N, C-alpha and C positions, 0 to 999 in steps of 0.2 A: 528443136521445135519441141514443146508438151506434147501431151497426150492429149487428147480431144478431150474434151468437157462437155456434160450436156447440154449446155448451154450452145456451144458449137454444132451440136447432130441436129438438135428442135433449129434453129436459126439456120441450117442449110436446107431444112426440105422445106419446100418453096408450096408443097400442096397442102390447104388447111386440112383436109379430112384427114391425114397421114399423121397431123403436126397433133389431131385430136387422140389418134389413136396410138399417140407416141405417152399425152397425157394422161390418156387413159389408164397406159400399163406402169406410166410415174404411180398413179394412184394407187393403183393394187399392190404396186410392190413399198412404198410407203407410206400413207393411208391420208394422200393430203386432199384437199377438197376439191372437186373436181365432180360437179352432177350435171343434169341435165339443164339446168339454170345456166351453169358455164355454158356450156354449146347454144344454150335458145340467144345468150348475149353475145356470145360471139360472131352467129350466123348476124346478130342488127348490125355490131362491130363491123362486121364485113360487107355486108350489103352497102352501108352508110360510106366505106370508103371508096367502095366500088362503083358506084353512083354518082358520089362527088368528090372534087379534085381540092384535095384538103396540107396537098403537100406535105403528106408527111408516109414515113415508110410504112408502105400495109405488113410485108412480110417482120416487122416488130414489133407493129399493131396489133396484128394478130395472134400474132405468139403470146406479149402480154397480154393480151385479153384471156388465152386462156389459162393462165398462170398468175394473175395478178393475187388472186386470193386461195390459195394455197394455204395458206393455214387458217381461214376463215373456218370455225367451227357450226356446227348443224345446230346444235344450240348453247348460244350462247347464253352465258350464264351473267352477266354485269354488263352496261355500258362499257368500263375498261377493256375489258377483251375483244367487244365489236372494234372498237378506235384502235387497238392494235395491233388485228392482224393483218391489215397490211403491210406495217411497218414490220412484223414480223417476218409476212410473204419476199420483204426484198431482201431480207437478211438470209434466208435462207436460200433465195434467187441467186443469191451473192456468191455465196457457198458451191451452188450449181453452175459457178463459172459465168453466170452473166454481167456484163460490166455494168458502172457506175448510173451511168445514164437509163439504159433498161430498168436498174431497179428503182431508180430515181420516177420513172413512166409508172411500174407498179407501185409503188407507195404513195403515188400522188392520186391514184383512181379516187377514193375517198375522202380527199382531206382533209383525214382526220390528226396528220403527223403536219400538216401546217406549211410542206412545202414551199419556198415560194423561190425564182419564178416557178411556176408551173410549167411542166414540158406540153408540147401539142398534145403527143399520145392521150396524157393523163386526161385531158379535157374530152376525147373522144370516150376513151373506158369509162367515164363518169356518167357520158349521154345513154350511152347504154347500159351499164349497169342499173343506173337507175331509174330509167325506163322500160328497160325488161323487167326487172323488176316487180313495176308496177302492172305490166300486165301478166302476170301470171299469178292464179289462187294461191291463197297462204290460209293454214288454217284457222286466223282471225277475220280473217276477208277473201270476199270473192275478187277475182280479179279488175281492174278496170278495162274499161274501153281505152283506145288509140285517144282520142281526143281530151275522154276527160285525164289521162294520164300527161298528156302533152301539157297541158294547162297547169296540173300536179307539179309536173318539173319545173315549168317556168316561175310559177307564182309562190309556190313553197318551197321544195328538194332548193335551189338555186335562187331565191328571192336574196337579192345583196351578197351574190358571189359571182363574177365575170366566168363565165365559160365563152371561150372565142368562139364557138360553134354552135350556139342553141340555134341562132336565127336558123343557120344550113339546114341543121337537124330537126328542127319546126317541120323546114321545107321539104325535107327530106321523106319525112312521115308523112305528110300528107299528101306528095306525090306518088306514096305507095298506097295508099291507101287509095285515091283515085283506079290504080292502077288495078288492084285486087280485090277491090268493094264492086 
């Protein structure tokens, strides 16, 4: 039996808050991308998979949500670097001991690498990433309201794209708005 890898360590942790602490310390040690937007999008991911039966591995999906953008740059210099960070992140995660499927989930989260067929978990990460990103303010724009973000998600971001969970995600967001607003 070989030595435990980072992948073994974080996947064996079932508490998502403790997983975040692990990634936080990995970020401090290695400089990977991990900020409040990752936490926010992971919370969206967790709420979605806790409230809608998607038939996916929740532990793997939460872990992937925390790590898939690990090679993202705060200030992307060009579209090419934006297109590459998920692939570079998947390659980095493989070096940390994650298996091919986990790396495919992470690489497929933003569609730039064109992985087909897509893993189910990649579709979940895509929804949480894009929707969550629109709910956050950026230097160039204010945050969108949830209903506006849903319209943009469906009719702009995912136009002509097949995300198997889009309808369930829209229902989930609408249900959450009724509960919390």
